[in-house]
Structures are given as C-alpha cells and as structure tokens.
LUMPA-129838 format. One record per residue (C-alpha): residue number from 1; x, y, z. Coordinates in pm, whole numbers. Example, Ala and Ser with C-alpha at 12.3 -4.5 7.8 and 13.67 -1.06 7.14 Angstrom:
# LUMPA-129838
1:1230:-450:780
2:1367:-106:714
END
This chain:
# LUMPA-129838
1:-233:-805:1500
2:105:-943:1393
3:220:-1046:1046
4:299:-1417:1029
5:666:-1473:937
6:550:-1768:722
7:370:-1519:494
8:698:-1334:437
9:893:-1655:384
10:644:-1785:126
11:679:-1464:-75
12:1057:-1475:-47
13:1081:-1837:-165
14:845:-1766:-455
15:1065:-1472:-558
16:1379:-1682:-530
17:1233:-1933:-774
18:1156:-1652:-1017
19:1506:-1508:-978
20:1661:-1846:-1063
21:1430:-1886:-1363
22:1515:-1540:-1494
23:1885:-1621:-1464
24:1845:-1875:-1745
25:1704:-1619:-1990
26:1911:-1430:-2244
27:1939:-1051:-2224
28:1695:-846:-2426
29:1833:-690:-2742
30:1746:-322:-2775
31:1674:-184:-3121
32:1597:172:-3011
33:1314:267:-3246
34:1111:577:-3164
35:810:505:-2944
36:469:516:-3110
37:332:647:-2778
38:569:847:-2560
39:674:691:-2229
40:711:862:-1891
41:921:610:-1697
42:933:662:-1322
43:1124:450:-1075
44:950:466:-736
45:932:232:-436
46:587:340:-311
47:659:235:48
48:392:353:92
49:259:558:-197
50:217:907:-53
51:114:1252:-175
52:471:1331:-277
53:468:1039:-519
54:125:1142:-645
55:240:1503:-692
56:540:1390:-900
57:321:1160:-1110
58:58:1424:-1175
59:313:1692:-1259
60:478:1468:-1521
61:140:1374:-1668
62:37:1740:-1687
63:350:1820:-1887
64:300:1522:-2122
65:-70:1429:-2116
66:-55:1196:-2417
67:231:984:-2280
68:194:655:-2095
69:301:677:-1732
70:506:364:-1661
71:597:302:-1298
72:903:83:-1241
73:843:-81:-903
74:1139:-262:-741
75:1113:-632:-798
76:1199:-954:-625
77:1238:-1001:-250
78:1062:-673:-159
79:1376:-514:-15
80:1480:-157:-93
81:1821:-19:-186
82:1901:19:182
83:1831:-351:233
84:1513:-287:433
85:1174:-455:374
86:891:-257:216
87:577:-175:413
88:353:-362:165
89:401:-649:-77
90:497:-567:-433
91:152:-669:-557
92:-23:-422:-326
93:215:-138:-414
94:139:-206:-780
95:-235:-196:-705
96:-192:144:-543
97:7:284:-835
98:-264:190:-1084
99:-542:316:-857
100:-397:669:-838
101:-311:714:-1206
102:-23:500:-1337
103:-95:342:-1677
104:149:51:-1658
105:359:-96:-1377
106:665:-305:-1464
107:900:-496:-1239
108:1230:-330:-1157
109:1554:-487:-1026
110:1577:-670:-690
111:1745:-381:-511
112:1804:-526:-165
113:2061:-785:-273
114:2276:-543:-473
115:2514:-260:-410
116:2389:89:-493
117:2597:113:-812
118:2467:-225:-929
119:2098:-145:-898
120:2156:200:-1049
121:2302:25:-1354
122:2003:-210:-1369
123:1765:85:-1353
124:1948:250:-1640
125:1919:-69:-1844
126:1545:-82:-1776
127:1503:281:-1887
128:1682:189:-2210
129:1468:-122:-2262
130:1155:92:-2219
131:1309:361:-2444
132:1202:620:-2186
133:1112:958:-2333
134:1083:1130:-1994
135:1214:1045:-1646
136:1050:1235:-1358
137:1259:1262:-1041
138:1182:1447:-722
139:1472:1629:-559
140:1529:1782:-215
141:1834:2008:-207
142:1783:2384:-251
143:2160:2445:-272
144:2229:2657:-585
145:2525:2430:-660
146:2292:2131:-677
147:2082:2322:-932
148:2401:2342:-1141
149:2423:1962:-1124
150:2062:1934:-1246
151:2147:2167:-1536
152:2442:1943:-1628
153:2216:1640:-1635
154:1945:1820:-1832
155:2209:1892:-2094
156:2288:1521:-2120
157:2612:1542:-1923
158:2683:1275:-1664
159:2795:1353:-1312
160:2942:1102:-1068
161:2930:1063:-691
162:3272:1043:-531
163:3353:1027:-159
164:3216:1355:-20
165:3194:1529:-357
166:3012:1529:-691
167:3216:1565:-1009
168:3151:1612:-1379
169:3240:1297:-1573
170:3322:1511:-1877
171:3591:1740:-1735
172:3634:1603:-1376
173:3531:1941:-1237
174:3410:1929:-876
175:3051:2053:-883
176:2962:2010:-518
177:3149:1932:-198
178:2990:1717:71
179:2721:1447:74
180:2377:1445:-86
181:2040:1336:48
182:1962:983:-70
183:1693:1093:-323
184:1934:1346:-476
185:2213:1087:-479
186:1992:858:-687
187:1965:1127:-958
188:2343:1168:-976
189:2410:794:-975
190:2148:733:-1243
191:2302:992:-1475
192:2634:811:-1442
193:2477:473:-1517
194:2281:603:-1816
195:2603:747:-1954
196:2784:415:-1909
197:2529:235:-2130
198:2528:520:-2387
199:2164:614:-2333
200:2104:973:-2441
201:1922:1141:-2152
202:1946:1501:-2273
203:1621:1687:-2186
204:1459:1365:-2067
205:1463:1428:-1693
206:1173:1612:-1534
207:1309:1750:-1207
208:1035:1823:-955
209:1097:1986:-615
210:994:1755:-334
211:653:1823:-180
212:700:1974:166
213:562:1807:477
214:561:1448:350
215:802:1202:510
216:794:832:426
217:983:754:747
218:729:937:965
219:440:772:781
220:586:424:840
221:638:503:1209
222:274:601:1254
223:147:300:1060
224:363:70:1274
225:167:199:1575
226:-161:162:1384
227:-201:538:1422
228:-368:691:1117
229:-431:1028:1283
230:-372:1312:1034
231:-226:1072:776
232:-487:1195:528
233:-261:1502:494
234:25:1284:367
235:-143:985:202
236:-406:945:-73
237:-725:783:49
238:-644:474:-160
239:-321:419:38
240:-491:462:375
241:-769:223:281
242:-533:-46:149
243:-297:-18:446
244:-584:-66:689
245:-714:-359:485
246:-373:-529:481
247:-319:-468:853
248:-657:-629:927
249:-550:-927:714
250:-218:-958:903
251:-28:-877:582
252:111:-537:687
253:311:-348:793
254:610:-550:667
255:891:-294:691
256:1027:-420:1024
257:986:-792:957
258:1246:-1037:828
259:1256:-1413:797
260:1484:-1446:1099
261:1505:-1823:1090
262:1652:-1812:738
263:1914:-1556:843
264:2015:-1766:1144
265:2015:-2087:944
266:2240:-1936:675
267:2491:-1800:926
268:2494:-2101:1160
269:2489:-2384:907
270:2677:-2262:598
271:3038:-2356:540
272:3310:-2096:493
273:3303:-2167:118
274:2926:-2120:99
275:2938:-1793:294
276:3222:-1665:76
277:3001:-1714:-231
278:2725:-1490:-98
279:2692:-1141:-241
280:2827:-842:-43
281:2995:-1050:232
282:3360:-962:307
283:3622:-1196:455
284:3626:-1033:799
285:3249:-1068:832
286:3265:-1432:724
287:3538:-1504:979
288:3330:-1334:1249
289:3037:-1560:1162
290:3249:-1876:1165
291:3434:-1793:1488
292:3137:-1669:1691
293:2852:-1899:1593
294:2606:-2036:1680
295:2396:-1721:1690
296:2058:-1717:1862
297:1934:-1375:1751
298:1962:-1159:1440
299:2097:-875:1657
300:2398:-1096:1733
301:2448:-1150:1361
302:2430:-773:1295
303:2697:-708:1559
304:2935:-939:1370
305:2896:-766:1033
306:3183:-527:967
307:3124:-162:892
308:3169:-25:541
309:3150:302:351
310:2773:271:318
311:2562:303:632
312:2315:63:471
313:2567:-218:435
314:2447:-425:732
315:2085:-428:622
316:2183:-524:268
317:2384:-817:406
318:2086:-929:616
319:1881:-936:294
320:2148:-1146:125
321:2149:-1389:419
322:1769:-1414:392
323:1766:-1485:20
324:2093:-1684:-8
325:2181:-1530:-344
326:2540:-1600:-455
327:2756:-1319:-589
328:2809:-1501:-921
329:2432:-1514:-961
330:2405:-1140:-899
331:2677:-1070:-1157
332:2507:-1293:-1414
333:2170:-1135:-1342
334:2312:-785:-1396
335:2501:-886:-1711
336:2176:-1016:-1864
337:1943:-749:-1724
338:1669:-702:-1819
339:1591:-1051:-1937
340:1223:-975:-1959
341:970:-694:-1933
342:740:-820:-1660
343:413:-624:-1646
344:276:-628:-1292
345:-34:-417:-1357
346:-204:-195:-1614
347:-490:51:-1632
348:-686:-102:-1920
349:-648:-301:-2241
350:-597:11:-2454
351:-287:130:-2264
352:-155:-227:-2253
353:-184:-250:-2633
354:-1:82:-2681
355:274:-24:-2441
356:324:-360:-2613
357:353:-192:-2953
358:631:28:-2813
359:815:-269:-2663
360:785:-477:-2979
361:936:-190:-3177
362:1219:-136:-2929
363:1322:-497:-2861
364:1403:-810:-3059
365:1268:-1151:-2965
366:945:-1327:-2880
367:977:-1362:-2502
368:1024:-1003:-2394
369:683:-935:-2230
370:503:-1122:-1953
371:188:-1006:-1777
372:144:-1124:-1419
END
C-alpha cells in the first residue's frame, strides 16, 4: 500500500492557510502569574511515540504527580527540525500522546521551515507562554563534561553552541570541545533561547538519561518495510496499533514522502525575485535553480542546493520549496510567536479546565486559547 501524495498535499495546503491566518494575529502578552496547577511542559516530536518518550513522560509525572503534563507537538506542515516529514500526521501523534498519559497537547512551532536557532527561540517563547514549571529532557552523552553543562543549566545559567564547542554565556568559558548529539544539542540551544527571553529556568529542567535500545531511526526503517517484528520491545502497544491502522488506510508511513510536484513547480516556475523571497535560500542556490532548470526530479533539485554548516540544510530547503513560505513571513511569525495557544488534544474536561485557568492567569487577551 502506498500513501497518496494528494493526501499529503491537502494537509500541507490546509496548514498553509492556518499559517497565513495566524500571521495576522497579535502576539500574546505574558503576565507571568504563578500557575494554579503546576505544568510539566515537554517538547517532543513523537515520530513515532516510542518507549523512550513514554519513559521520559512517566519519570516526570512520578516526580510531580499533581502537575499537568503538557506535550508541545511540532505544528504546521508536519516537518521536523531537520526538514524531514514525520511518520504520522500531527493529529495521530496527538492521539498517541493522550492515549499513553499526556494531559494536554498544544501545537508547537512549524519547525521544518525554520533554522535551528529560530525554532529554538519559538520553543522558548512557548515555554514562557505556558509558564512551564518543569521541562523534562532526555539526554544521551555520558561524557562527564556534558554533566557539567547540565549542572550549569540546572543552576539557571545559559550555555551556547559554537562551532565545535559549547561555551558558558556568563563567562565565555569553554565547557566542552567537539560536537553534540542532536538531542543534547537541543538542550544547550534551548537554554540559550530561554536566557534570551529572560525566562528563569533555574531548577526547572528534569534531565533524564535516554532509555537504551530504542532508536527512532531504526523503528522508522522497520515500519517502512511493514516489518513489526520485535517492535513491541521499542513501541507501546498503542503506537503499534495506530501505525498498522494508518498503514492499512494508506495514511502512513509519511516520513519519506513529499509533495514533489509542488517542489518542482516552485523551482521551475518561480522568478528570481520570488525565489529570493523564500526562507533559507541563498543566492548561489537560486542561481543554480535559474541556470539549470527545468528540473524533472527532486533529486536534481537537491543536487543544485549548496552545502551549508548544517547537514540538514538541504532537507529544510525542500520543505520551504514545498510550502512556499517567504522569509519575511517567517520573521513576522517568529516576532509574534506565539499568537495563540492551540490545544490539539486533552485527556478530559477536568484537566482542560485546570489548564485554561493557568493560561488565563498567565496571558492577557480574549483570543489566546483555541481547541481543535
């Protein structure tokens, strides 16, 4: 069974309409009152939701059993920070999160059309809008020097990723030489972004060692082959059941599928001026497109995208070509983010009421919450 590209395109066009509508909203104004019910705010992609995610969720809930667990699931366009599609639609990933224990799921930033620093800033702004009391994050490195970095962050001190090193933002001291695993990089980048918006994160992070033997990449590879052998060791039964259901409905897996005709149309038919307005595109890449078109395959397009510092750059640009989001729109979106707290799912009416009371206390305005 093969997923129909029209299904992906319909979701993408729907999300583009929502993105444009959200652009017209004013930014939320944060008051910063103490939450009536404490909030555990976790940013997780759930692509798919595996036992590592569940372990992190349960550990945080064990430490703070009276808090609401709020999962921030990446929003529009269903593309991750590396510019790659998710294995399931946003709606199904939300369904999974609620089914295994999340109390509330809210929409996070549209990661795939942004640079890593941009979506880290948006995440920080969402944590502030939610007035997060606790932020659980899984980490991978067992390097003692990385544990020093975690201690810095636990003490409310920001650290910053620099080329091939991690430094303290307070005294510029080099804390670690070399590169970090992506999950560990997210922790460092988030501390920097939280510091930039003056959000006090001292003692708010819950650092949880990553569960051994669970690899999202390996899970996606097996699912792509419709091979669920031994996946019960890595996935909750709810994830396995939903994946099989979506595969039978031709709605999964989505992680290797793009709307190729939109990418080719954008590259082949856009003027130089239009291409230059798209987010993340550099002049050399635009000139390559203009000089070498028409393109017949997306692989040809990829070969004409210049290399950058990030190894994910090409996939992010493919996502921009799919969505046709202009850089000025991205800047405006970030400047006003979050414009709304969009609730994508919730456990029951009681937790929804508690969450809304928190939000009403923390934000000004009458348009800050929408339930989808």
